[in-house]
C-alpha positions as CSV (number, residue, x, y, z in Angstrom):
1,X,-21.6,-100.2,76.5
2,X,-23.1,-99.1,73.2
3,X,-26.6,-99.0,74.8
4,X,-25.4,-96.7,77.6
5,X,-23.7,-94.4,75.1
6,X,-26.9,-94.1,73.0
7,X,-28.9,-93.4,76.2
8,X,-26.4,-90.7,77.2
9,X,-26.7,-89.1,73.8
10,X,-30.5,-89.2,74.0
11,X,-30.4,-87.5,77.4
12,X,-28.0,-84.8,76.0
13,X,-30.4,-84.2,73.1
14,X,-33.3,-83.9,75.5
15,X,-31.4,-81.4,77.6
16,X,-30.5,-79.3,74.6
17,X,-34.1,-79.4,73.3
18,X,-35.4,-78.5,76.7
19,X,-32.9,-75.7,77.0
20,X,-33.9,-74.4,73.6
21,X,-37.5,-74.7,74.4
22,X,-37.1,-72.8,77.6
23,X,-35.2,-70.1,75.8
24,X,-37.9,-69.9,73.2
25,X,-40.6,-69.7,75.8
26,X,-38.6,-67.0,77.6
27,X,-38.3,-65.0,74.4
28,X,-42.0,-65.4,73.6
29,X,-43.0,-64.3,77.1
30,X,-40.5,-61.4,77.0
31,X,-41.6,-60.3,73.6
32,X,-45.2,-60.4,74.7
33,X,-44.3,-58.3,77.7
34,X,-42.4,-55.8,75.5
35,X,-45.3,-55.6,73.0
36,X,-47.7,-55.1,75.9
37,X,-45.5,-52.3,77.3
38,X,-45.3,-50.7,73.8
39,X,-49.1,-51.0,73.4
40,X,-49.8,-49.5,76.9
41,X,-47.2,-46.8,76.3
42,X,-49.0,-45.8,73.1
43,X,-52.4,-46.0,74.7
44,X,-51.1,-43.8,77.5
45,X,-50.0,-41.2,74.9
46,X,-53.4,-41.2,73.2
47,X,-55.1,-40.8,76.6
48,X,-52.8,-37.8,77.3
49,X,-53.8,-36.4,73.9
50,X,-57.5,-36.9,74.8
51,X,-56.9,-34.9,78.0
52,X,-55.2,-32.1,76.0
53,X,-58.2,-32.0,73.7
54,X,-60.5,-31.8,76.7
55,X,-58.5,-28.9,78.1
56,X,-58.4,-27.0,74.8
57,X,-62.2,-27.4,74.4
58,X,-62.7,-26.4,78.0
59,X,-60.8,-23.1,77.5
60,X,-62.5,-22.3,74.2
61,X,-66.0,-23.1,75.4
62,X,-66.0,-21.6,78.9
63,X,-63.3,-18.8,78.4
64,X,-61.9,-19.9,81.8
65,X,-58.2,-20.2,82.1
66,X,-58.1,-22.3,85.3
67,X,-59.2,-25.9,85.8
68,X,-58.2,-27.9,88.9
69,X,-56.9,-31.4,88.1
70,X,-59.8,-33.3,86.5
71,X,-59.7,-37.1,85.9
72,X,-61.8,-39.0,83.4
73,X,-61.8,-42.8,83.0
74,X,-61.8,-44.1,79.5
75,X,-62.1,-47.9,79.3
76,X,-58.9,-49.5,80.7
77,X,-57.1,-46.2,81.3
78,X,-57.7,-42.6,82.3
79,X,-56.4,-39.0,81.8
80,X,-55.9,-36.2,84.3
81,X,-55.9,-32.7,83.0
82,X,-55.4,-29.2,84.5
83,X,-55.4,-25.7,83.1
84,X,-53.6,-22.7,84.5
85,X,-52.9,-19.1,83.3
86,X,-49.4,-17.8,82.5
87,X,-49.8,-14.1,82.9
88,X,-52.5,-12.4,80.9
89,X,-51.8,-13.8,77.4
90,X,-50.9,-17.5,77.9
91,X,-52.6,-20.6,79.1
92,X,-50.8,-23.9,80.0
93,X,-52.6,-27.2,79.8
94,X,-51.1,-30.3,81.4
95,X,-52.5,-33.8,80.7
96,X,-51.3,-37.2,82.0
97,X,-52.6,-40.4,80.4
98,X,-52.4,-43.5,82.5
99,X,-52.9,-47.2,81.7
100,X,-51.8,-49.8,84.2
101,X,-48.5,-48.7,85.7
102,X,-47.6,-46.6,82.7
103,X,-48.1,-42.8,82.4
104,X,-47.2,-40.1,79.8
105,X,-47.6,-36.4,80.4
106,X,-48.1,-33.8,77.7
107,X,-48.1,-30.0,78.0
108,X,-49.8,-27.5,75.6
109,X,-49.7,-23.7,75.4
110,X,-52.5,-21.5,74.1
111,X,-52.9,-17.7,73.7
112,X,-56.0,-15.7,73.1
113,X,-56.7,-15.0,69.4
114,X,-56.5,-11.3,68.9
115,X,-57.2,-9.1,65.9
116,X,-53.6,-7.8,65.9
117,X,-52.4,-11.0,64.3
118,X,-53.9,-9.8,61.0
119,X,-52.0,-7.6,58.6
120,X,-55.4,-6.5,57.3
121,X,-58.9,-7.1,58.5
122,X,-62.3,-5.4,57.7
123,X,-65.9,-6.0,58.6
124,X,-66.9,-4.3,55.3
125,X,-65.0,-3.4,52.1
126,X,-67.2,-0.4,51.5
127,X,-66.8,3.2,52.6
128,X,-69.8,5.3,53.8
129,X,-69.7,8.7,52.2
130,X,-73.1,9.6,53.6
131,X,-75.4,7.6,55.9
132,X,-77.3,6.3,52.8
133,X,-74.4,6.2,50.3
134,X,-71.6,3.6,50.4
135,X,-68.9,2.9,47.7
136,X,-66.5,0.0,47.3
137,X,-62.8,0.5,48.1
138,X,-60.5,-1.3,45.8
139,X,-57.2,-3.2,45.9
140,X,-55.2,-2.1,42.8
141,X,-52.0,-3.1,41.0
142,X,-50.0,-0.9,43.4
143,X,-51.0,-2.8,46.5
144,X,-48.9,-5.4,48.2
145,X,-49.8,-7.2,51.5
146,X,-47.5,-9.8,53.1
147,X,-49.5,-11.0,56.1
148,X,-52.9,-12.6,57.0
149,X,-55.8,-10.9,55.3
150,X,-59.5,-11.3,56.2
151,X,-62.8,-9.6,55.4
152,X,-66.4,-10.4,56.6
153,X,-67.5,-9.2,53.1
154,X,-65.9,-9.6,49.7
155,X,-62.8,-8.1,48.0
156,X,-63.0,-5.4,45.3
157,X,-60.1,-5.8,43.0
158,X,-58.8,-3.8,40.1
159,X,-55.7,-4.9,38.3
160,X,-52.9,-7.1,39.8
161,X,-52.5,-6.7,43.6
162,X,-50.2,-9.1,45.3
163,X,-51.1,-11.0,48.5
164,X,-48.2,-12.8,50.1
165,X,-50.1,-14.0,53.1
166,X,-53.2,-16.3,53.5
167,X,-56.4,-14.5,52.3
168,X,-59.9,-15.3,53.6
169,X,-63.3,-13.8,52.7
170,X,-66.7,-14.5,54.2
171,X,-68.5,-14.0,50.9
172,X,-68.0,-16.6,48.2
173,X,-67.0,-14.2,45.3
174,X,-64.7,-11.4,44.4
175,X,-65.9,-8.1,42.8
176,X,-63.6,-7.4,39.8
177,X,-63.4,-3.9,38.3
178,X,-62.7,-5.3,34.7
179,X,-64.5,-8.7,34.9
180,X,-61.6,-10.7,36.3
181,X,-58.6,-12.4,34.7
182,X,-56.7,-11.6,32.6
183,X,-57.6,-7.9,33.0
184,X,-57.8,-8.3,36.8
185,X,-55.3,-10.9,38.0
186,X,-54.6,-10.8,41.7
187,X,-51.8,-13.1,43.0
188,X,-52.8,-15.1,46.1
189,X,-49.4,-16.6,46.8
190,X,-50.5,-18.4,50.0
191,X,-54.0,-19.3,49.0
192,X,-57.5,-17.8,48.9
193,X,-60.4,-19.1,51.0
194,X,-63.9,-17.9,50.1
195,X,-66.9,-18.6,52.2
196,X,-64.9,-18.5,55.5
197,X,-66.7,-18.3,58.8
198,X,-67.8,-14.8,59.8
199,X,-65.8,-13.0,62.5
200,X,-67.7,-9.9,63.7
201,X,-65.7,-7.1,65.2
202,X,-66.2,-5.7,68.7
203,X,-67.3,-2.1,69.1
204,X,-65.2,-1.1,72.1
205,X,-62.0,-1.9,74.0
206,X,-63.1,-2.3,77.6
207,X,-60.0,-4.4,78.6
208,X,-57.7,-1.5,77.6
209,X,-59.8,1.1,79.3
210,X,-60.0,-0.9,82.5
211,X,-56.3,-1.5,82.5
212,X,-55.6,2.3,81.9
213,X,-57.8,3.1,85.0
214,X,-55.9,0.5,87.0
215,X,-52.2,1.1,87.0
216,X,-52.1,2.6,83.5
217,X,-52.6,6.1,82.2
218,X,-56.2,7.3,82.0
219,X,-57.0,10.8,80.7
220,X,-60.1,12.7,79.6
221,X,-60.5,15.3,76.9
222,X,-58.5,16.2,73.8
223,X,-54.9,14.9,74.2
224,X,-51.6,15.1,72.3
225,X,-49.2,12.2,72.8
226,X,-45.7,12.4,71.4
227,X,-43.7,9.1,71.7
228,X,-40.1,9.4,72.9
229,X,-37.3,7.0,72.2
230,X,-36.3,6.8,75.9
231,X,-39.6,5.1,76.9
232,X,-41.4,8.2,77.9
233,X,-44.4,10.1,76.5
234,X,-44.8,13.9,76.2
235,X,-48.4,14.6,76.9
236,X,-50.5,17.7,76.4
237,X,-53.9,17.6,78.1
238,X,-55.9,20.7,79.3
239,X,-57.9,18.8,81.9
240,X,-54.7,17.7,83.6
241,X,-53.0,21.1,83.1
242,X,-50.3,19.3,81.2
243,X,-48.3,21.0,78.4
244,X,-45.7,18.7,76.9
245,X,-45.6,17.0,80.3
246,X,-43.3,13.9,80.4
247,X,-44.5,10.7,81.8
248,X,-43.2,7.1,81.6
249,X,-45.0,4.5,79.6
250,X,-47.1,2.6,82.3
251,X,-45.8,-0.7,83.4
252,X,-48.9,-2.4,82.1
253,X,-48.6,-0.6,78.8
254,X,-52.2,0.7,78.9
255,X,-53.1,4.3,77.9
256,X,-56.8,5.4,77.3
257,X,-58.4,8.7,76.7
258,X,-62.1,9.3,77.2
259,X,-64.2,12.1,75.7
260,X,-61.6,13.5,73.4
261,X,-59.6,12.9,70.2
262,X,-56.0,11.7,70.6
263,X,-53.2,13.2,68.4
264,X,-50.1,11.0,68.1
265,X,-46.6,11.1,66.5
266,X,-43.0,10.5,67.4
267,X,-40.4,7.8,67.9
268,X,-41.5,5.0,70.3
269,X,-39.2,3.3,72.7
270,X,-41.3,0.7,74.6
271,X,-44.4,-1.3,74.3
272,X,-47.8,0.4,74.7
273,X,-51.4,0.4,73.5
274,X,-53.1,3.8,73.1
275,X,-56.9,3.8,72.9
276,X,-59.8,6.3,72.9
277,X,-63.6,6.3,72.7
278,X,-63.2,9.0,70.0
279,X,-60.8,9.4,67.1
280,X,-57.0,8.9,66.9
281,X,-55.3,11.5,64.6
282,X,-51.9,10.7,63.3
283,X,-50.1,14.0,62.8
284,X,-46.6,12.8,61.9
285,X,-44.3,9.8,61.5
286,X,-44.6,7.1,64.1
287,X,-41.5,4.9,64.1
288,X,-39.9,2.4,66.4
289,X,-36.6,3.4,68.1
290,X,-35.4,-0.2,67.8
291,X,-36.5,-1.2,64.3
292,X,-37.7,-4.8,64.3
293,X,-36.9,-5.0,60.6
294,X,-33.2,-4.8,61.5
295,X,-33.4,-6.3,65.0
296,X,-36.1,-9.0,65.3
297,X,-35.6,-9.0,69.1
298,X,-36.9,-5.4,69.3
299,X,-39.4,-5.0,72.2
300,X,-40.8,-1.7,70.8
301,X,-44.5,-2.3,69.8
302,X,-47.5,0.0,69.4
303,X,-51.2,-0.5,69.1
304,X,-53.5,2.4,68.1
305,X,-57.1,1.5,69.0
306,X,-60.0,4.0,68.3
307,X,-63.6,3.3,69.0
308,X,-64.4,5.6,66.1
309,X,-61.8,6.4,63.3
310,X,-58.0,6.4,63.0
311,X,-57.2,9.4,60.7
312,X,-53.9,10.4,59.0
313,X,-54.0,14.2,59.2
314,X,-53.3,16.2,56.0
315,X,-54.6,19.6,57.2
316,X,-53.2,21.4,60.3
317,X,-55.7,24.3,60.1
318,X,-58.7,22.7,61.7
319,X,-58.8,24.6,65.0
320,X,-57.0,22.0,67.0
321,X,-54.1,24.4,67.6
322,X,-51.1,22.8,69.3
323,X,-52.6,19.4,69.1
324,X,-52.7,19.1,65.3
325,X,-50.3,19.2,62.4
326,X,-50.1,17.7,58.9
327,X,-48.5,14.4,58.3
328,X,-45.5,14.7,56.0
329,X,-45.5,14.0,52.2
330,X,-44.2,10.5,52.8
331,X,-45.6,9.1,56.1
332,X,-44.6,6.0,58.1
333,X,-46.7,4.4,60.9
334,X,-45.2,1.5,62.8
335,X,-48.2,0.1,64.6
336,X,-51.1,-2.2,64.5
337,X,-54.1,0.1,63.9
338,X,-57.7,-0.7,64.9
339,X,-60.7,1.5,64.0
340,X,-63.6,-0.2,65.9
341,X,-66.3,2.3,65.0
342,X,-65.5,3.0,61.4
343,X,-62.3,3.4,59.3
344,X,-58.6,4.0,59.0
345,X,-58.7,6.9,56.6
346,X,-56.6,9.7,55.1
347,X,-58.0,13.2,55.7
348,X,-59.0,14.9,52.4
349,X,-58.1,11.7,50.6
350,X,-60.1,12.8,47.5
351,X,-58.0,15.9,46.7
352,X,-54.6,16.0,48.5
353,X,-51.5,14.9,46.6
354,X,-49.2,12.9,48.9
355,X,-46.4,10.5,48.4
356,X,-46.2,7.0,50.0
357,X,-47.9,5.8,53.2
358,X,-45.8,3.1,54.8
359,X,-47.3,0.9,57.5
360,X,-45.3,-1.6,59.4
361,X,-47.8,-3.6,61.5
362,X,-51.4,-4.0,60.4
363,X,-54.7,-2.3,59.7
364,X,-58.0,-3.6,61.3
365,X,-61.1,-1.5,60.6
366,X,-64.9,-1.9,60.6
367,X,-65.4,-0.2,57.3
368,X,-62.6,0.1,54.9
369,X,-61.4,3.7,54.5
370,X,-59.8,5.2,51.4
371,X,-56.3,6.6,51.5
372,X,-56.6,8.1,48.0
373,X,-58.1,7.7,44.5
374,X,-56.9,6.0,41.4
375,X,-57.5,5.9,37.6
376,X,-59.5,2.7,36.9
377,X,-58.0,2.4,33.4
378,X,-54.4,2.6,34.5
379,X,-54.6,1.7,38.2
380,X,-52.3,4.7,38.9
381,X,-52.8,7.0,41.9
382,X,-54.7,10.3,41.4
383,X,-54.9,11.7,44.9
384,X,-53.9,10.8,48.5
385,X,-51.1,8.3,49.3
386,X,-49.7,5.3,47.5
387,X,-49.7,2.3,49.9
388,X,-46.6,0.4,51.1
389,X,-48.0,-1.9,53.8
390,X,-45.9,-4.6,55.5
391,X,-46.8,-7.0,58.2
392,X,-44.8,-7.1,61.5
393,X,-44.3,-10.9,61.9
394,X,-43.9,-10.5,65.7
395,X,-47.7,-9.9,65.8
396,X,-48.2,-13.6,64.9
397,X,-47.2,-14.6,68.4
398,X,-46.8,-11.4,70.5
399,X,-49.9,-9.4,71.5
400,X,-49.9,-5.7,72.2
401,X,-51.2,-4.9,75.7
402,X,-55.0,-5.4,76.1
403,X,-55.7,-5.7,72.3
404,X,-59.3,-6.7,71.5
405,X,-59.8,-10.5,71.2
406,X,-61.7,-12.5,68.6
407,X,-63.1,-14.9,71.2
408,X,-61.1,-17.8,70.0
409,X,-57.7,-19.2,71.1
410,X,-54.5,-19.9,69.1
411,X,-52.6,-23.1,69.7
412,X,-49.0,-22.2,70.2
413,X,-47.0,-25.4,71.0
414,X,-47.0,-28.7,72.8
415,X,-44.3,-30.9,74.3
416,X,-44.0,-34.1,76.3
417,X,-42.9,-33.7,79.8
């Protein structure tokens, strides 16, 4: 009886051990399967990322915004990537990474990099007085810039200007009026990068001109455009026989004038780019009807793009008649301004006595133009305007119609599908 009891006990122990062993084996196998799934899941994510990189490089290197699904094998897995345009200013990239039976899909969005994203951009920080004579234009203690700043040259600094956005310069030095700190002590609150890659400016705006010729507003000869808060333009143009003629802002937002200066002022309600192969003359305040400083959702946006100069008028006696007038003592321009051929400049900057020039947007110009003069010992204004420039933060992500591109692309966002 005792022997049979012991035998039964042994069998019970064996059963328990076998059960525990089976459970342990099951746990080990299940853990290995889970680890393998986690490993494959991670690898599928990395493969999807590799596909995104491929798509981004494809767009940047070919400037194409369409790619049919393309599959590439990478070891034990693969990715499939496609590229498609979203309108004229967005690109969507979809990439799926696959390993075994596991797949993960990522989406990324790009937009063309445009010069309008800068608060201030110049090809040169000098002004050409005569064809053989150039002089530096200075940032002084009265200057404040709060958006991205870039020059293909070097900065000329007198006193203590403040830069509240990232600042880059192609040259590897700064030209100081008084030898540098402590006499010249600029504040670069979001950093300064010297020796940045050069970014040459274009000389024309063909995309805007083409868009104006196709479903936009295309004019020839001297033109006055007055912006109206109801989304219309009052246009004077002798070649059209228009005298204060009212037209709606084109659906594509493109206006271009060939063979004549464009005179502009008014209160804008809408989104439009105005360009010309000559000069743009600002003859009065240009402000948004729906001010984005109080309503960040405002859709009012203006680009002024001249293939020569953008000029703030200070003299209405230049023979332009109805087209011209003098900008007021204190002038405001709500716009991103681009002078492809030369400068953004104040007319008669060297002798007129004006108040403050307020810009809400940005200034992009080939050669930096002066808006006044200053006393180098006190950094106080002598002539022209004092500057009050502020960046429109919407320009970091929203592009005015057909604004010239830098040739690069900006990464907007990505997500997992």
